[in-house]
C-alpha positions in Angstrom: -24.6 4.7 0.7 -21.3 5.6 -1.0 -21.2 7.5 -4.2 -19.3 6.0 -7.2 -16.5 8.5 -6.6 -16.2 7.4 -2.9 -16.2 3.8 -3.9 -13.5 4.4 -6.5 -11.4 6.3 -3.9 -11.9 3.5 -1.3 -10.9 0.9 -3.9 -7.8 2.8 -4.9 -6.7 3.1 -1.3 -7.7 -0.5 -0.5 -5.6 -1.7 -3.5 -2.6 0.3 -2.3 -2.9 -1.0 1.2 -3.4 -4.6 -0.1 -0.2 -4.6 -2.1 1.8 -2.9 0.7 0.5 -5.4 3.3 1.6 -8.4 1.2 -2.0 -9.5 1.0 -2.6 -9.5 4.8 -6.1 -8.2 5.5 -5.4 -7.1 9.1 -2.3 -5.2 8.1 -4.1 -3.7 5.1 -6.8 -2.4 7.4 -4.3 -0.8 9.7 -2.7 0.9 6.7 -6.0 1.9 5.3 -7.1 3.6 8.5 -3.8 5.4 8.8 -3.9 6.8 5.3 -3.8 10.7 5.2 -7.0 10.6 3.2 -8.9 9.1 6.1 -7.9 11.8 8.6 -10.3 14.4 7.4 -13.3 12.2 6.8 -16.5 11.9 8.9 -16.2 8.7 11.1 -19.4 7.3 9.7 -18.1 7.6 6.2 -14.8 5.9 7.3 -16.9 2.9 8.5 -18.5 2.5 5.1 -15.1 2.9 3.3 -13.5 0.3 5.5 -16.4 -2.0 5.0 -16.0 -1.8 1.2 -12.2 -2.2 1.5 -12.6 -5.4 3.6 -15.0 -6.8 1.1 -12.5 -6.2 -1.6 -9.6 -7.7 0.4 -11.7 -10.8 1.1 -12.5 -11.1 -2.6 -8.9 -10.6 -3.6 -7.7 -13.1 -1.0 -10.3 -15.7 -2.1 -9.3 -15.3 -5.7 -5.5 -15.3 -5.0 -5.1 -11.8 -6.4 -2.0 -10.3 -5.0 -1.9 -7.2 -7.3 -5.4 -6.2 -8.3 -5.8 -4.2 -11.5 -6.1 -0.5 -11.2 -9.5 -0.8 -12.9 -12.3 -2.5 -11.0 -13.7 -5.8 -12.2 -17.4 -6.2 -12.6 -17.1 -9.3 -10.4 -15.6 -7.3 -7.4 -17.8 -6.1 -4.6 -18.7 -2.4 -5.0 -21.2 -1.9 -7.9 -18.8 -0.3 -10.4 -21.6 0.4 -13.0 -21.5 4.1 -12.6 -25.2 4.5 -13.3 -25.9 6.6 -10.2 -25.9 10.4 -10.1 -23.5 12.1 -7.7 
């Protein structure tokens, strides 16, 4: 399970890649995986981060969101409540 901090980092990177890819999920994934932040992370964690990013991209695509807010919406995938301890 991802911590809130990891989910926030994944969302920030996913948002950047989404905007840079012109809302193309496949291109966004390629960008996401090539981000410098991903190079020093355990491969198992990368899988979880990519999974969350894909869920966000699909949500943004379904809702025609080309430039997501920098602040997560409660409706977005990812559980942004922040009630867990890290």
